[in-house]
C-alpha positions as CSV (number, residue, x, y, z in Angstrom):
1,M,50.4,15.8,33.5
2,T,47.1,15.6,31.6
3,K,46.4,18.2,28.9
4,T,43.1,19.9,29.1
5,Y,41.1,20.6,25.9
6,R,38.6,23.3,25.3
7,T,35.2,22.2,24.1
8,V,34.5,23.9,20.8
9,P,30.8,24.8,20.1
10,A,29.4,23.4,16.8
11,E,28.3,26.9,15.8
12,E,31.9,28.1,16.0
13,I,33.1,25.3,13.6
14,L,30.1,25.6,11.2
15,S,30.5,29.4,10.9
16,G,33.6,28.7,8.9
17,F,31.7,26.8,6.3
18,S,29.8,28.2,3.3
19,R,26.0,28.4,3.6
20,E,25.7,25.6,1.0
21,R,28.0,23.4,3.0
22,R,26.1,24.0,6.3
23,K,22.9,23.1,4.5
24,K,24.4,19.8,3.3
25,I,25.7,19.0,6.8
26,N,22.2,19.7,8.3
27,V,20.5,17.5,5.7
28,R,23.0,14.6,6.3
29,A,22.6,15.0,10.1
30,A,18.8,14.7,9.7
31,E,19.3,11.6,7.7
32,L,21.5,10.0,10.3
33,I,19.1,10.9,13.1
34,A,16.2,9.4,11.1
35,E,18.1,6.2,10.6
36,E,18.4,5.7,14.4
37,F,14.8,5.9,15.3
38,A,13.4,3.2,17.5
39,L,9.8,2.0,16.7
40,R,8.4,4.0,19.6
41,E,10.1,7.2,18.4
42,L,8.9,6.5,14.9
43,R,5.3,6.2,16.1
44,E,5.6,9.3,18.3
45,A,7.0,11.3,15.3
46,E,3.8,10.4,13.5
47,E,1.9,11.7,16.5
48,L,0.2,8.3,17.1
49,T,-0.5,6.5,20.3
50,Q,-0.1,2.8,20.8
51,E,-3.9,2.5,20.9
52,D,-4.1,4.2,17.5
53,V,-1.7,1.7,16.0
54,A,-3.4,-1.2,17.7
55,R,-6.8,-0.1,16.2
56,R,-5.2,0.1,12.7
57,L,-3.7,-3.4,13.1
58,G,-6.9,-4.9,14.7
59,G,-5.1,-5.8,17.9
60,R,-4.7,-4.5,21.5
61,Q,-2.5,-1.8,22.9
62,V,-0.5,-4.2,25.0
63,Y,0.6,-6.0,21.8
64,I,2.0,-2.8,20.4
65,S,3.8,-2.1,23.6
66,R,5.5,-5.5,23.5
67,L,6.3,-5.1,19.8
68,E,8.1,-1.8,20.3
69,K,10.3,-3.4,23.0
70,R,11.4,-6.4,20.8
71,A,14.9,-6.6,19.5
72,D,13.9,-9.2,16.9
73,M,10.8,-9.7,14.8
74,K,9.5,-11.0,11.5
75,L,9.8,-8.7,8.6
76,S,6.1,-9.2,7.9
77,T,5.3,-7.9,11.4
78,L,7.6,-4.9,11.0
79,R,6.0,-4.2,7.5
80,E,2.5,-4.3,9.1
81,Y,3.6,-2.0,11.9
82,V,5.2,0.5,9.5
83,G,2.1,0.3,7.3
84,A,-0.1,1.1,10.3
85,L,2.0,4.3,10.8
86,G,1.3,5.2,7.1
87,G,4.8,4.3,5.9
88,K,6.3,1.7,3.6
89,L,9.1,-0.6,4.7
90,E,12.1,-0.7,2.4
91,L,15.1,-2.9,3.0
92,V,18.5,-1.7,1.8
93,V,21.8,-3.6,1.9
94,S,24.9,-1.4,2.3
95,F,28.3,-2.7,1.2
96,P,31.6,-1.4,2.5
97,K,32.5,0.5,-0.7
98,G,29.3,2.5,-0.5
99,R,27.2,0.4,-2.9
100,R,23.6,0.2,-1.7
101,V,21.1,-2.4,-3.0
102,R,17.3,-2.3,-2.3
103,L,15.8,-5.7,-1.6
104,S,12.4,-6.5,-2.9
105,E,9.8,-9.2,-2.2
106,I,11.2,-9.8,1.3
107,G,8.8,-10.4,4.2
108,G,5.7,-11.3,2.3
109,A,5.0,-8.2,0.2
110,S,6.3,-7.4,-3.3
111,T,7.6,-3.9,-3.9
112,S,6.8,-4.3,-7.5
113,D,3.5,-5.1,-9.3
114,K,5.5,-6.3,-12.3
115,P,5.6,-10.1,-12.7
116,S,9.1,-11.7,-12.3
117,R,11.2,-12.4,-15.3
118,K,10.6,-16.2,-14.8
119,R,6.8,-15.7,-14.8
120,R,7.0,-13.4,-17.9
121,L,9.0,-16.1,-19.8
122,A,6.6,-18.9,-18.7
123,A,3.6,-16.8,-19.9
124,A,5.3,-16.1,-23.2
125,R,6.0,-19.9,-23.7
126,K,2.4,-20.7,-22.9
127,S,1.2,-18.2,-25.4
128,D,3.6,-19.6,-28.0
129,R,2.2,-23.1,-27.4
130,K,-1.4,-21.9,-27.9
131,M,-0.4,-20.3,-31.2
132,D,1.2,-23.5,-32.4
133,R,-1.9,-25.5,-31.6
134,R,-4.1,-23.2,-33.6
135,R,-1.9,-23.6,-36.7
């Protein structure tokens, strides 16, 4: 014999939590929902049409339609699309133990205006050589 279970409304469960806890749950739920947006939903959330985005990218609406249906694309293409929506693409790597690392300089655009450590060291050596020649 199969046991039947009663569906418990979320409000019934949440009513047992403190106001602060319910607020945290709602914030986390919004984060999870935001993480699952498709490109089309992201565009619609910004109240933009495919034609609006196409104009901003200097292309045609049909290109945006195809782009939103793709399962795979270049990061530079995704960065341009997100930029046309007014956003900034950030890539984050999540590891099993909860550690998260933001990747920079991926897909053609640097997330930092600061020169790399290697370039700073090269510039310092060049400056030192100039100083040595003057002596």
